[in-house]
Backbone bond lengths (Angstrom), bond angles and torsions (degrees), N, CA, C in turn:
res aa  C-N    CA-C-N  psi(-1)  N-CA   C-N-CA  omega(-1)  CA-C   N-CA-C  phi
1 X - - - 1.462 - - 1.518 111.40 -
2 X 1.401 113.78 -40.87 1.461 116.82 -179.83 1.523 110.72 -62.53
3 X 1.342 116.36 -39.60 1.459 119.76 -179.75 1.526 111.37 -64.31
4 X 1.330 114.35 -41.59 1.474 119.06 178.60 1.524 110.24 -62.73
5 X 1.360 115.09 -42.54 1.461 119.85 179.80 1.530 110.08 -62.54
6 X 1.358 115.55 -42.80 1.462 120.10 -178.04 1.535 110.52 -64.15
7 X 1.334 116.54 -43.73 1.467 120.78 179.31 1.527 110.69 -62.90
8 X 1.336 115.41 -44.08 1.464 119.72 -179.75 1.521 110.80 -62.03
9 X 1.339 115.77 -42.64 1.474 120.38 -179.09 1.526 110.09 -63.16
10 X 1.360 117.08 -42.50 1.460 120.51 179.78 1.531 111.19 -64.13
11 X 1.330 115.02 -39.49 1.476 119.34 178.54 1.523 111.07 -62.93
12 X 1.330 115.79 -43.38 1.463 120.05 179.56 1.518 111.38 -64.69
13 X 1.322 115.95 -40.92 1.473 119.67 179.24 1.528 109.84 -64.34
14 X 1.350 116.02 -42.69 1.460 119.94 179.68 1.519 111.34 -63.51
15 X 1.328 116.43 -42.85 1.462 120.73 178.53 1.516 111.02 -62.93
16 X 1.349 115.76 -39.88 1.462 120.66 179.76 1.518 110.45 -61.70
17 X 1.341 116.13 -42.71 1.454 119.84 179.00 1.528 111.17 -63.48
18 X 1.346 115.95 -43.12 1.457 120.00 178.41 1.522 111.57 -61.64
19 X 1.344 115.95 -44.93 1.455 121.26 -179.38 1.514 110.65 -64.43
20 X 1.330 115.96 -42.54 1.465 120.40 179.55 1.521 110.49 -62.58
21 X 1.353 114.90 -42.93 1.468 118.73 178.93 1.513 111.64 -62.05
22 X 1.336 117.16 -41.81 1.463 121.46 179.54 1.518 111.22 -63.45
23 X 1.344 115.57 -45.32 1.460 119.42 -178.89 1.522 111.76 -64.86
24 X 1.336 116.16 -39.31 1.458 119.68 178.59 1.519 110.24 -64.30
25 X 1.343 115.36 -41.09 1.460 119.62 179.06 1.525 110.44 -62.30
26 X 1.327 115.87 -44.69 1.467 120.21 -179.46 1.521 111.38 -65.71
27 X 1.332 116.19 -38.94 1.466 119.87 -176.99 1.519 112.57 -70.97
28 X 1.347 116.80 -28.06 1.464 119.35 -178.99 1.528 112.38 -93.81
29 X 1.316 117.81 -6.77 1.470 121.57 -178.77 1.524 110.68 -70.89
30 X 1.347 118.10 134.78 1.455 127.11 -3.34 1.540 110.93 -92.52
31 X 1.284 116.28 140.36 1.465 120.76 179.55 1.526 111.72 -113.03
32 X 1.329 116.68 4.41 1.464 121.81 177.93 1.524 108.74 -152.34
33 X 1.342 118.58 167.18 1.466 121.31 -178.43 1.528 112.98 -60.44
34 X 1.322 115.66 152.39 1.456 122.76 177.82 1.522 109.83 -103.95
35 X 1.323 115.88 155.68 1.464 121.58 175.14 1.524 108.48 -115.52
36 X 1.329 116.39 124.44 1.461 122.08 175.33 1.521 107.46 -101.62
37 X 1.317 116.96 109.16 1.464 121.39 179.60 1.520 109.38 -83.52
38 X 1.328 115.83 118.91 1.471 122.47 174.75 1.523 106.48 -107.52
39 X 1.331 118.23 111.62 1.468 120.73 -171.89 1.524 114.64 -86.03
40 X 1.327 116.59 33.29 1.460 121.27 -178.07 1.523 110.42 -136.24
41 X 1.327 116.06 171.75 1.461 121.74 -174.65 1.528 111.90 -69.99
42 X 1.320 114.96 157.45 1.459 121.77 178.52 1.528 110.68 -62.96
43 X 1.318 116.05 142.51 1.452 121.36 175.67 1.510 115.39 87.61
44 X 1.325 117.69 -9.88 1.459 120.64 178.87 1.518 111.33 -78.29
45 X 1.321 115.95 176.78 1.469 120.12 -177.12 1.520 112.35 -60.89
46 X 1.342 117.23 -39.75 1.463 119.99 179.86 1.520 110.52 -61.87
47 X 1.312 116.52 -42.57 1.468 121.43 179.16 1.521 110.72 -63.99
48 X 1.331 116.39 -46.61 1.466 121.29 -177.31 1.529 111.65 -65.16
49 X 1.335 116.29 -48.68 1.464 119.92 -179.31 1.521 110.20 -67.82
50 X 1.319 116.75 -43.11 1.458 120.89 -179.25 1.522 112.33 -58.73
51 X 1.326 117.21 -42.21 1.470 120.88 -179.72 1.526 111.18 -67.36
52 X 1.328 116.48 -37.23 1.467 119.63 178.18 1.529 110.77 -62.79
53 X 1.337 115.82 -41.97 1.461 120.07 178.39 1.525 110.70 -69.54
54 X 1.338 117.21 -37.44 1.470 121.40 -179.48 1.523 111.47 -60.42
55 X 1.322 116.54 -38.43 1.467 120.65 178.78 1.528 110.75 -60.23
56 X 1.330 116.20 -44.91 1.463 120.28 -178.39 1.529 111.13 -74.23
57 X 1.326 117.64 -35.35 1.463 120.38 177.45 1.529 111.21 -63.09
58 X 1.318 116.33 -36.60 1.466 120.86 178.08 1.526 110.66 -58.65
59 X 1.320 116.04 -41.34 1.472 120.66 179.48 1.528 110.65 -69.63
60 X 1.320 116.13 -43.29 1.463 121.02 -174.68 1.532 111.65 -70.65
61 X 1.331 116.58 -43.57 1.461 120.85 -175.15 1.529 112.82 -89.78
62 X 1.368 114.49 -7.86 1.468 119.79 179.24 1.533 111.83 57.36
63 X 1.303 114.87 33.09 1.456 123.07 173.98 1.531 107.44 -144.91
64 X 1.332 115.31 148.77 1.451 118.41 178.56 1.518 112.11 -64.69
65 X 1.329 116.42 145.13 1.463 122.07 175.10 1.534 106.60 -121.77
66 X 1.317 115.23 108.60 1.463 121.49 -176.17 1.522 110.17 -93.87
67 X 1.335 116.69 125.75 1.466 121.05 176.91 1.523 108.58 -84.92
68 X 1.318 116.02 123.18 1.465 121.64 -179.29 1.519 109.24 -118.96
69 X 1.324 116.69 115.77 1.461 121.05 -179.38 1.533 109.96 -83.36
70 X 1.326 116.14 127.57 1.473 122.48 175.56 1.526 107.98 -133.21
71 X 1.338 117.03 69.31 1.467 120.26 -176.00 1.515 112.51 -75.85
72 X 1.332 114.81 165.30 1.455 121.46 175.18 1.510 113.13 129.11
73 X 1.334 115.22 147.54 1.471 123.03 177.54 1.527 111.87 55.07
74 X 1.336 115.81 40.50 1.461 119.80 176.58 1.516 113.91 63.29
75 X 1.330 117.11 28.67 1.461 120.70 179.26 1.520 113.43 99.11
76 X 1.324 117.40 -8.45 1.461 120.03 -174.06 1.525 114.09 -76.25
77 X 1.331 118.03 -26.21 1.464 119.65 179.52 1.528 110.31 -65.68
78 X 1.327 115.97 -48.85 1.460 119.51 178.88 1.516 112.52 -66.54
79 X 1.324 116.24 -39.22 1.465 120.38 -179.96 1.525 110.94 -65.01
80 X 1.328 116.63 -41.81 1.465 120.33 178.92 1.529 111.11 -64.49
81 X 1.320 116.54 -37.43 1.463 120.09 178.63 1.528 110.86 -59.55
82 X 1.334 116.16 -46.74 1.468 119.70 -179.69 1.524 110.14 -67.73
83 X 1.325 116.55 -40.33 1.466 120.89 -176.59 1.526 113.21 -69.12
84 X 1.331 117.21 -38.21 1.464 119.91 -170.20 1.531 115.32 -112.47
85 X 1.330 117.74 -23.79 1.462 120.57 -173.05 1.526 113.66 -111.41
86 X 1.329 117.26 -40.95 1.468 121.03 -176.78 1.525 111.42 -63.58
87 X 1.329 116.66 144.68 1.463 121.17 176.74 1.532 109.57 -68.72
88 X 1.321 117.88 140.00 1.476 120.83 179.30 1.526 111.49 -83.38
89 X 1.331 115.81 59.65 1.457 119.97 -175.43 1.528 113.68 -118.61
90 X 1.337 115.82 5.49 1.457 119.36 178.09 1.511 114.87 87.52
91 X 1.326 116.87 -0.13 1.461 119.20 -178.13 1.528 113.00 -96.85
92 X 1.321 116.34 -4.01 1.466 121.09 173.45 1.523 108.10 -128.40
93 X 1.330 115.99 119.95 1.465 120.87 -179.32 1.529 108.81 -122.45
94 X 1.301 115.92 148.19 1.461 122.26 179.86 1.520 109.43 -104.00
95 X 1.341 115.75 127.10 1.462 120.27 173.35 1.527 106.65 -98.88
96 X 1.311 115.65 92.18 1.465 121.95 -169.45 1.522 112.46 -94.29
97 X 1.326 113.89 168.12 1.456 120.37 177.94 1.528 109.28 -134.98
98 X 1.315 115.60 -165.64 1.462 122.55 -170.41 1.521 113.48 -58.08
99 X 1.333 118.38 -28.64 1.464 119.96 -178.69 1.526 112.51 -61.52
100 X 1.337 117.35 -21.65 1.459 119.90 178.67 1.530 110.61 -69.65
101 X 1.326 116.30 -22.01 1.470 120.94 177.42 1.523 112.01 -92.48
102 X 1.326 116.95 -28.58 1.462 120.04 -176.96 1.524 112.85 -86.85
103 X 1.323 116.51 -31.41 1.473 120.56 -174.02 1.528 114.71 -57.21
104 X 1.347 120.08 -38.31 1.469 118.37 -179.65 1.522 114.10 -56.96
105 X 1.324 118.06 -29.41 1.462 120.02 -178.28 1.522 113.52 -109.16
106 X 1.332 117.75 -17.42 1.458 120.33 -174.54 1.523 114.37 -107.89
107 X 1.314 118.11 -22.70 1.467 120.77 -172.58 1.526 112.04 -126.20
108 X 1.323 115.32 160.23 1.454 121.55 172.34 1.524 107.71 -92.70
109 X 1.310 116.66 109.68 1.455 121.01 -176.50 1.525 110.43 -124.53
110 X 1.327 114.95 158.75 1.461 121.24 -175.77 1.525 113.00 -100.74
111 X 1.307 116.30 18.60 1.460 120.77 177.71 1.513 108.44 -149.90
112 X 1.318 116.20 165.01 1.463 121.65 179.06 1.529 108.20 -114.21
113 X 1.336 118.09 104.27 1.460 120.33 -177.28 1.527 113.45 -57.00
114 X 1.325 116.40 -30.50 1.460 120.17 -175.60 1.526 113.39 -76.44
115 X 1.325 116.75 -23.25 1.470 119.26 179.92 1.524 112.97 -114.02
116 X 1.326 117.36 -26.27 1.464 120.62 -177.92 1.524 113.12 -88.80
117 X 1.326 116.24 -14.81 1.459 121.10 -179.73 1.523 110.39 -126.31
118 X 1.323 115.83 154.95 1.466 121.61 177.55 1.527 109.01 -124.84
119 X 1.319 116.28 132.48 1.461 121.20 178.75 1.525 110.45 -70.20
120 X 1.316 116.01 135.87 1.472 121.66 -179.21 1.523 111.27 -110.69
121 X 1.333 117.09 -48.31 1.462 119.98 -177.85 1.523 110.17 -162.25
122 X 1.321 116.30 139.96 1.460 121.45 174.67 1.509 110.32 -92.02
123 X 1.317 117.11 148.36 1.468 120.78 -177.82 1.525 111.04 -112.24
124 X 1.330 117.37 -73.35 1.464 119.68 -174.37 1.515 111.02 -164.44
125 X 1.325 115.06 166.94 1.456 122.59 174.64 1.525 107.96 -121.70
126 X 1.329 116.06 136.20 1.465 120.99 -175.45 1.529 109.76 -119.45
127 X 1.341 118.42 126.79 1.463 120.20 179.27 1.525 111.50 -73.33
128 X 1.313 115.61 165.89 1.465 121.63 177.35 1.524 109.49 -115.03
129 X 1.319 114.91 157.56 1.457 121.95 174.28 1.521 109.18 -107.67
130 X 1.321 116.47 140.86 1.455 122.27 173.19 1.519 106.30 -89.64
131 X 1.326 116.19 113.78 1.458 121.61 -170.09 1.522 112.39 -114.86
132 X 1.333 114.79 145.44 1.461 121.92 168.32 1.528 106.90 -131.11
133 X 1.311 116.29 165.72 1.455 120.01 176.19 1.523 110.26 -63.67
134 X 1.313 116.64 149.54 1.462 119.93 178.21 1.529 111.27 -65.81
135 X 1.334 116.54 -19.20 1.461 120.41 177.33 1.527 112.25 -93.03
136 X 1.333 117.18 1.76 1.458 121.57 179.58 1.525 110.71 -65.31
137 X 1.334 117.93 144.86 1.470 120.17 177.81 1.520 112.97 -72.95
138 X 1.343 117.50 -10.82 1.456 120.76 -175.33 1.523 110.79 -91.02
139 X 1.323 114.04 115.16 1.459 119.99 -178.00 1.525 112.41 -95.95
140 X 1.331 115.61 -21.02 1.466 120.21 -179.96 1.521 109.30 -134.21
141 X 1.332 115.67 164.29 1.455 120.92 177.60 1.526 110.53 -64.58
142 X 1.309 116.55 -37.24 1.464 120.68 178.63 1.523 110.69 -61.17
143 X 1.339 117.27 -43.24 1.463 121.14 177.95 1.527 110.87 -56.93
144 X 1.321 115.35 -44.86 1.463 121.01 -178.00 1.525 111.37 -63.88
145 X 1.323 116.85 -49.16 1.466 121.09 -177.46 1.525 111.37 -63.58
146 X 1.325 116.78 -43.86 1.464 120.18 179.97 1.527 111.17 -62.53
147 X 1.316 116.93 -39.86 1.467 120.74 179.59 1.524 111.33 -64.64
148 X 1.318 116.13 -40.44 1.476 120.07 179.29 1.529 110.34 -67.19
149 X 1.337 116.11 -44.10 1.470 119.51 -179.63 1.526 112.12 -65.40
150 X 1.328 116.86 -29.63 1.464 120.87 -179.94 1.532 111.57 -87.98
151 X 1.332 115.73 6.85 1.470 121.93 -179.36 1.529 113.09 60.17
152 X 1.329 115.31 26.41 1.462 119.07 175.12 1.521 111.22 -82.57
153 X 1.312 115.37 -12.44 1.454 121.01 -175.98 1.525 109.71 -140.35
154 X 1.325 117.31 121.08 1.457 121.02 171.06 1.528 105.88 -85.02
155 X 1.311 113.49 86.01 1.463 119.61 -167.74 1.523 112.39 -76.24
156 X 1.314 113.98 150.34 1.461 121.15 175.67 1.518 108.11 -139.66
157 X 1.322 115.45 152.70 1.461 117.79 173.84 1.519 109.58 -131.16
158 X 1.330 114.85 135.11 1.452 120.60 178.38 1.510 110.35 -88.28
159 X 1.334 115.57 160.65 1.462 119.48 177.08 1.517 109.93 -149.69
160 X 1.320 115.57 171.76 1.461 121.91 177.81 1.526 111.98 -75.89
161 X 1.329 116.81 -4.14 1.463 121.36 -178.78 1.506 110.56 138.10
162 X 1.316 116.53 164.16 1.459 121.02 179.27 1.527 111.86 -58.00
163 X 1.323 115.09 134.57 1.468 123.56 175.76 1.520 114.27 71.87
164 X 1.320 117.81 9.02 1.459 120.18 173.10 1.528 108.87 -83.55
165 X 1.322 116.50 167.98 1.453 120.27 -179.33 1.518 113.13 -56.58
166 X 1.339 117.01 -40.29 1.461 120.23 -178.23 1.528 111.79 -67.37
167 X 1.318 116.99 -27.56 1.461 121.09 175.35 1.531 110.07 -75.72
168 X 1.325 115.98 -47.99 1.461 120.66 -175.13 1.522 112.43 -62.34
169 X 1.334 116.90 -43.31 1.461 118.65 -178.60 1.525 110.38 -68.03
170 X 1.328 117.15 -32.30 1.457 120.08 175.36 1.510 111.76 -62.89
171 X 1.336 116.18 -43.62 1.463 120.67 178.47 1.533 111.01 -65.35
172 X 1.325 115.99 -39.44 1.465 119.78 178.30 1.520 111.36 -63.16
173 X 1.339 116.07 -41.98 1.464 118.48 -178.99 1.531 110.67 -69.25
174 X 1.311 118.00 -38.61 1.469 120.79 175.61 1.526 110.01 -54.69
175 X 1.330 116.18 -45.26 1.462 121.42 -179.02 1.527 110.85 -66.24
176 X 1.329 116.76 -44.72 1.468 121.09 -177.61 1.521 111.95 -65.96
177 X 1.342 116.78 -38.56 1.464 121.06 -175.61 1.527 112.46 -89.14
178 X 1.335 116.98 -12.39 1.458 120.39 -178.48 1.516 112.39 67.84
179 X 1.320 116.58 39.67 1.465 121.19 -178.66 1.525 109.41 -124.09
180 X 1.326 115.14 168.03 1.456 119.87 176.41 1.525 108.95 -117.95
181 X 1.301 115.78 132.96 1.455 122.11 173.87 1.521 107.94 -136.84
182 X 1.303 116.88 138.36 1.461 121.51 178.65 1.523 108.88 -76.68
183 X 1.325 116.09 128.65 1.462 120.31 178.55 1.527 109.83 -86.37
184 X 1.338 115.47 129.41 1.466 121.33 178.30 1.525 108.13 -122.69
185 X 1.330 118.69 102.49 1.466 120.85 -178.70 1.529 112.20 -79.74
186 X 1.329 115.19 141.39 1.460 122.49 176.56 1.535 108.41 -122.36
187 X 1.312 116.18 175.44 1.466 121.18 175.37 1.526 108.67 -95.37
188 X 1.310 116.09 75.33 1.461 121.25 -178.32 1.522 110.99 100.08
189 X 1.335 116.13 148.35 1.470 120.02 -176.57 1.529 112.21 -67.50
190 X 1.330 117.30 -27.71 1.454 120.04 -179.87 1.518 112.38 -58.76
191 X 1.337 116.20 -31.46 1.460 120.59 -179.52 1.525 112.41 -74.62
192 X 1.331 117.30 -16.14 1.464 120.79 -177.65 1.523 111.70 -79.69
193 X 1.329 116.67 -34.26 1.470 120.81 -169.75 1.527 115.05 -56.55
194 X 1.328 120.72 -43.05 1.470 118.37 178.37 1.528 112.91 -57.24
195 X 1.343 116.85 -40.49 1.463 120.16 178.97 1.518 111.98 -73.42
196 X 1.331 117.16 -34.71 1.464 120.40 176.61 1.517 110.55 -65.40
197 X 1.317 116.84 -48.09 1.472 121.66 -178.60 1.523 110.85 -62.17
198 X 1.342 115.99 -37.48 1.468 120.48 -179.45 1.524 113.08 -78.94
199 X 1.334 116.99 -8.50 1.455 120.59 178.96 1.512 114.66 86.72
200 X 1.327 117.68 8.91 1.463 120.30 178.09 1.530 111.49 -78.41
201 X 1.333 116.24 -20.66 1.459 123.97 173.04 1.519 107.20 -119.61
202 X 1.331 117.59 135.88 1.467 119.85 -176.16 1.523 112.31 -76.43
203 X 1.331 116.17 -45.67 1.465 121.20 -169.92 1.521 110.42 -138.17
204 X 1.307 115.57 149.61 1.464 121.92 169.33 1.522 108.24 -138.20
205 X 1.327 116.49 129.18 1.455 121.93 168.57 1.536 105.94 -96.67
206 X 1.309 116.47 119.12 1.470 118.54 -177.28 1.516 110.09 -137.56
207 X 1.331 115.90 142.77 1.463 120.95 -178.98 1.521 110.95 -61.60
208 X 1.315 115.87 151.88 1.454 122.13 -176.10 1.527 112.97 -57.24
209 X 1.328 116.17 -31.66 1.458 119.27 -177.51 1.509 113.15 -56.07
210 X 1.321 117.18 -40.09 1.464 120.67 179.93 1.524 112.99 -104.72
211 X 1.334 118.45 -22.10 1.465 120.53 -177.44 1.529 113.45 -83.29
212 X 1.325 117.07 -32.88 1.469 120.41 -177.58 1.530 112.04 -58.54
213 X 1.336 119.05 -48.47 1.471 119.00 177.92 1.526 112.40 -61.34
214 X 1.332 117.10 -33.53 1.461 120.35 179.33 1.532 111.25 -67.50
215 X 1.333 115.84 -39.22 1.469 120.10 177.15 1.521 110.11 -65.37
216 X 1.318 116.28 -44.51 1.459 120.68 179.21 1.527 111.29 -64.43
217 X 1.339 116.17 -28.37 1.458 120.37 178.83 1.519 113.46 -72.40
218 X 1.338 116.52 -15.86 1.454 120.84 172.09 1.514 117.19 88.87
219 X 1.339 118.28 1.56 1.458 119.12 -178.81 1.529 113.68 -94.52
220 X 1.332 116.37 -14.16 1.464 120.62 175.33 1.523 109.32 -128.90
221 X 1.324 115.59 157.26 1.465 121.09 -177.56 1.521 109.30 -122.46
222 X 1.310 116.42 133.58 1.467 121.76 178.17 1.521 109.45 -90.57
223 X 1.327 115.91 120.61 1.470 120.22 178.16 1.516 111.77 -90.67
224 X 1.326 116.79 -25.98 1.466 120.07 -177.48 1.519 109.69 -165.66
225 X 1.329 115.33 166.53 1.459 122.50 176.87 1.524 108.62 -124.70
226 X 1.315 117.26 149.18 1.474 120.95 -173.12 1.524 114.30 -89.81
227 X 1.316 117.74 -1.05 1.467 120.57 -178.19 1.524 111.19 -76.84
228 X 1.338 115.02 169.01 1.463 121.48 -179.05 1.515 111.15 -67.92
229 X 1.313 116.81 -35.77 1.462 121.88 179.07 1.527 109.81 -132.18
230 X 1.300 117.35 164.57 1.461 121.57 -177.88 1.528 111.33 -63.72
231 X 1.309 115.14 151.91 1.460 120.82 179.86 1.524 110.33 -88.51
232 X 1.326 115.71 141.80 1.471 120.92 175.82 1.525 110.89 -64.51
233 X 1.320 116.37 -23.90 1.466 120.06 -179.89 1.524 111.58 -72.50
234 X 1.349 116.36 -32.65 1.466 121.51 -179.46 1.532 108.80 -137.07
235 X 1.328 116.87 69.95 1.473 120.29 -173.35 1.520 114.83 -64.15
236 X 1.333 118.02 -18.34 1.466 120.60 -179.81 1.529 112.77 -87.52
237 X 1.310 116.80 -5.63 1.468 120.03 179.94 1.527 108.65 -91.58
238 X 1.333 117.82 117.46 1.474 120.90 -176.90 1.529 112.05 -74.46
239 X 1.326 115.39 159.76 1.462 120.07 174.72 1.533 108.82 -80.56
240 X 1.318 115.87 155.40 1.464 119.81 175.69 1.525 110.03 -62.76
241 X 1.334 116.08 -35.72 1.464 120.77 -179.73 1.519 111.84 -60.08
242 X 1.322 117.51 -41.95 1.470 119.75 -176.61 1.525 112.12 -78.86
243 X 1.328 117.17 -8.07 1.457 120.84 -179.70 1.528 112.17 -96.52
244 X 1.318 115.50 19.45 1.458 118.98 174.68 1.509 115.55 110.98
245 X 1.348 116.55 11.34 1.461 120.25 179.75 1.529 108.88 -128.81
246 X 1.328 116.42 71.73 1.463 121.79 -174.82 1.528 112.38 -54.30
247 X 1.313 115.81 135.93 1.453 120.62 177.08 1.519 114.68 84.72
248 X 1.336 116.86 -6.59 1.465 118.55 -179.80 1.524 109.34 -69.87
249 X 1.318 115.17 125.26 1.461 120.37 179.94 1.524 108.59 -156.69
250 X 1.302 116.28 137.26 1.459 120.21 178.25 1.527 109.29 -151.03
251 X 1.319 115.02 137.10 1.454 120.66 175.07 1.519 109.57 -138.85
252 X 1.309 116.33 141.78 1.459 121.15 174.33 1.519 107.43 -89.56
253 X 1.328 116.50 107.84 1.461 119.63 -174.11 1.523 111.43 -94.37
254 X 1.336 115.13 162.13 1.460 121.67 179.41 1.525 110.02 -137.03
255 X 1.328 115.40 141.15 1.461 120.01 179.23 1.519 110.80 -163.40
256 X 1.326 116.02 168.95 1.462 121.90 -175.98 1.525 112.16 -105.89
257 X 1.343 114.51 141.21 1.467 122.62 178.33 1.525 109.03 -137.67
258 X 1.318 115.85 157.21 1.464 122.37 174.45 1.525 108.10 -134.76
259 X 1.344 118.60 166.03 1.463 119.63 173.52 1.528 110.52 -54.75
260 X 1.311 117.17 140.13 1.464 121.15 -171.69 1.520 113.86 -62.62
261 X 1.337 117.85 -23.22 1.466 120.67 -179.48 1.531 112.95 -86.32
262 X 1.320 117.30 4.81 1.466 120.64 175.78 1.524 109.20 -61.81
263 X 1.344 119.20 130.51 1.471 121.54 -177.97 1.530 112.69 -54.95
264 X 1.327 117.56 140.74 1.467 121.71 -178.03 1.533 113.79 -55.07
265 X 1.349 117.31 -39.60 1.469 119.90 -179.50 1.520 111.20 -63.95
266 X 1.318 116.97 -38.04 1.459 121.20 177.95 1.524 109.88 -66.98
267 X 1.319 116.01 -44.19 1.465 119.77 178.83 1.516 111.20 -60.56
268 X 1.327 116.08 -38.40 1.469 119.84 -179.72 1.522 110.86 -65.75
269 X 1.344 116.57 -41.33 1.469 119.39 178.76 1.527 110.80 -63.23
270 X 1.324 116.13 -40.33 1.458 120.42 177.23 1.524 110.89 -63.51
271 X 1.322 115.75 -45.90 1.466 121.05 179.96 1.520 111.43 -56.08
272 X 1.325 116.12 -49.89 1.469 120.94 -178.63 1.526 110.66 -60.85
273 X 1.330 116.88 -43.69 1.460 120.97 -178.48 1.527 111.45 -66.81
274 X 1.329 116.93 -41.90 1.472 120.69 -179.27 1.524 110.70 -65.74
275 X 1.322 116.74 -44.43 1.471 119.55 179.58 1.518 111.33 -62.79
276 X 1.327 116.26 -35.59 1.471 120.18 176.53 1.529 110.11 -66.83
277 X 1.334 116.56 -40.73 1.460 120.88 179.83 1.528 111.59 -63.93
278 X 1.339 116.14 -40.10 1.464 120.26 -179.05 1.525 111.26 -63.63
279 X 1.317 116.84 -32.02 1.467 121.08 -177.37 1.522 113.52 -77.70
280 X 1.319 118.34 -11.79 1.463 120.26 -178.10 1.523 110.75 -65.07
281 X 1.326 115.57 153.36 1.465 120.63 -177.35 1.524 112.09 -59.40
282 X 1.332 116.77 -40.37 1.467 119.38 -176.12 1.530 111.52 -64.20
283 X 1.339 117.20 -42.05 1.459 120.06 -179.87 1.523 110.54 -71.82
284 X 1.330 116.78 -42.17 1.460 120.04 178.68 1.528 111.97 -61.30
285 X 1.314 116.34 -39.99 1.468 119.97 177.66 1.524 110.67 -64.14
286 X 1.328 115.53 -41.24 1.456 119.86 178.60 1.532 110.53 -61.63
287 X 1.330 117.01 -44.10 1.463 120.94 -179.09 1.529 111.50 -66.64
288 X 1.325 116.64 -37.41 1.462 120.07 -179.77 1.521 112.12 -66.37
289 X 1.334 116.18 -34.30 1.465 119.44 -178.63 1.522 113.13 -70.64
290 X 1.334 117.36 -12.40 1.464 119.73 178.41 1.524 111.58 -114.82
291 X 1.320 116.74 14.45 1.457 121.15 175.56 1.511 114.85 68.39
292 X 1.336 117.38 28.14 1.461 121.39 -176.70 1.521 112.26 -75.24
293 X 1.321 115.98 149.71 1.460 122.29 172.49 1.528 107.85 -118.89
294 X 1.334 118.34 143.91 1.465 120.59 -174.67 1.521 113.12 -69.62
295 X 1.327 114.75 151.83 1.464 122.76 171.86 1.524 108.63 -103.38
296 X 1.329 118.12 166.31 1.468 118.76 169.09 1.532 108.40 -56.06
297 X 1.335 116.93 123.20 1.454 120.45 -172.26 1.518 116.54 -84.93
298 X 1.352 118.54 -55.35 1.471 120.33 -175.97 1.524 113.01 -56.74
299 X 1.332 115.98 148.24 1.448 122.03 -173.70 1.516 116.11 -50.04
300 X 1.338 117.61 -50.21 1.461 120.54 -177.48 1.522 111.87 -64.49
301 X 1.325 116.67 -42.02 1.459 120.70 179.50 1.525 110.92 -67.54
302 X 1.334 115.64 -42.39 1.459 119.71 179.72 1.524 110.72 -65.92
303 X 1.323 117.46 -37.51 1.463 121.39 178.62 1.530 110.86 -60.67
304 X 1.329 117.09 -43.58 1.467 120.74 177.99 1.527 110.84 -64.17
305 X 1.337 115.65 -41.33 1.464 120.60 179.28 1.522 109.87 -63.42
306 X 1.313 116.27 -42.40 1.462 121.32 179.64 1.528 111.03 -63.03
307 X 1.310 117.43 -46.02 1.464 121.06 179.79 1.531 110.79 -60.51
308 X 1.329 116.09 -38.20 1.463 120.18 178.14 1.529 111.04 -65.90
309 X 1.338 116.60 -35.75 1.456 120.31 179.24 1.528 110.49 -69.89
310 X 1.324 117.04 -39.57 1.469 121.17 175.61 1.532 109.78 -58.35
311 X 1.329 115.77 -45.30 1.470 120.99 -179.27 1.525 111.53 -65.08
312 X 1.336 117.06 -36.06 1.458 121.46 -179.87 1.530 111.40 -63.37
313 X 1.323 116.01 -45.76 1.468 119.62 179.68 1.526 111.15 -67.70
314 X 1.323 116.97 -37.10 1.460 120.57 177.42 1.533 110.45 -62.62
315 X 1.318 116.43 -38.58 1.463 121.57 178.55 1.531 110.80 -64.52
316 X 1.341 116.20 -40.37 1.466 120.05 179.60 1.524 111.09 -62.10
317 X 1.328 115.84 -40.03 1.463 120.05 178.51 1.523 110.12 -66.99
318 X 1.321 116.78 -43.38 1.466 121.69 -179.82 1.523 111.24 -62.04
319 X 1.331 116.52 -36.33 1.462 120.96 -177.92 1.525 112.02 -83.53
320 X 1.333 116.72 -3.81 1.457 120.16 178.06 1.511 114.68 84.42
321 X 1.334 117.67 9.06 1.458 120.80 178.89 1.526 111.39 -74.93
322 X 1.318 116.47 -23.53 1.458 122.72 176.54 1.520 109.11 -136.54
323 X 1.316 116.00 146.86 1.455 121.04 175.71 1.516 109.42 -105.72
324 X 1.341 116.71 152.66 1.451 119.38 175.47 1.525 109.64 -58.48
325 X 1.348 114.96 140.03 1.460 120.03 -170.76 1.502 113.54 -84.04
326 X 1.313 118.05 -24.27 1.468 120.01 178.98 1.518 110.41 -156.07
C-alpha cells in the first residue's frame, strides 16, 4: 500500500509540475516574435493582406510578427512546413488560402490539413476577374466562349501556379462552359500580365487585389467577375452567373491555422488577437479596396466553414467537375 501511495503521490506531483509549466507558458505567451508563414509569392493578395494584418498584430500582441514567404506547389510547401516541421507553440502561424481546402482531393500531399492543422480565425474571401488583353477581339464573355467552341481560338489561361485560386477557377469555368483552354502556370499572377497584354495568353483569372489596378490601368479588360453579385468597385462588370452560368461563384479565401497540437489556450489568444487586428481601420480599408467579403471569423465557426469547403471540392472531384491536378 505504501508503495502504491508513493507512486500515486509522485505521479500527482509530476502532473502538477507539467500543468504548472503549461499554464505559465500560456500566461506569458507571447514572449518572443511570431512568424507568419505566407505560402505564396511576393506581391500577391496573400502577401499584401498578411502584411497588413501582421502590422496590427504586432501592436496588439506587443511582439514582432515577421512575414515569411514559403511559396511553391500551390501553397502546399508552406502549409506542410507549418503542419509537420514548425513547433506547436503558437509562434508559427500559417496564413492559408483556398488551396488548403482543395489539396486533400486534388493534389498529392505529404500532410493532412484536416488533422495536422487547426483553424484559428477566418479573414475574408476575394473574388476574381476574368481578364483579357485590352487589344483582344473579345468584348464579352459570350464572344470568347463562342470563339473557343468554334475552334477560332486555341485558348489558354495563365495562373499563379498549379492549385492556386487562379488555376482552380479557370478549371471550374472550363467545366461550366464546356470549353477547353490550355493551362499555363506562372510563378505568381504578376508574371502573367506581360503575356496577357501581349496576347500570348488568352485569359487570366486574377483576384481583385492585383487585377483591379490592372483594369484601371487600361491594359486589360474585365469580361466578368466570379462573385455572387457585382462589385461596387466595378459595377459595370457582370458576374459569370448572370452571363448564363447560374450558381457559378468562386472566391479566394484567406484564414489562419496553426499546428494541431498547439495548446488550446495559445490558440485562443491568437484567435482573439487576429480578430481584433482584422477589425482595425487599416485592415478593413485594405480588404474593401480589393472587394473582399468577410468569412466566419472565430476559430470554431471558421473550422466548420473550412471543413464544408473541403467537402465541397471533394464532391466536385467525385462528380467529375474537376480532375486531380497531379
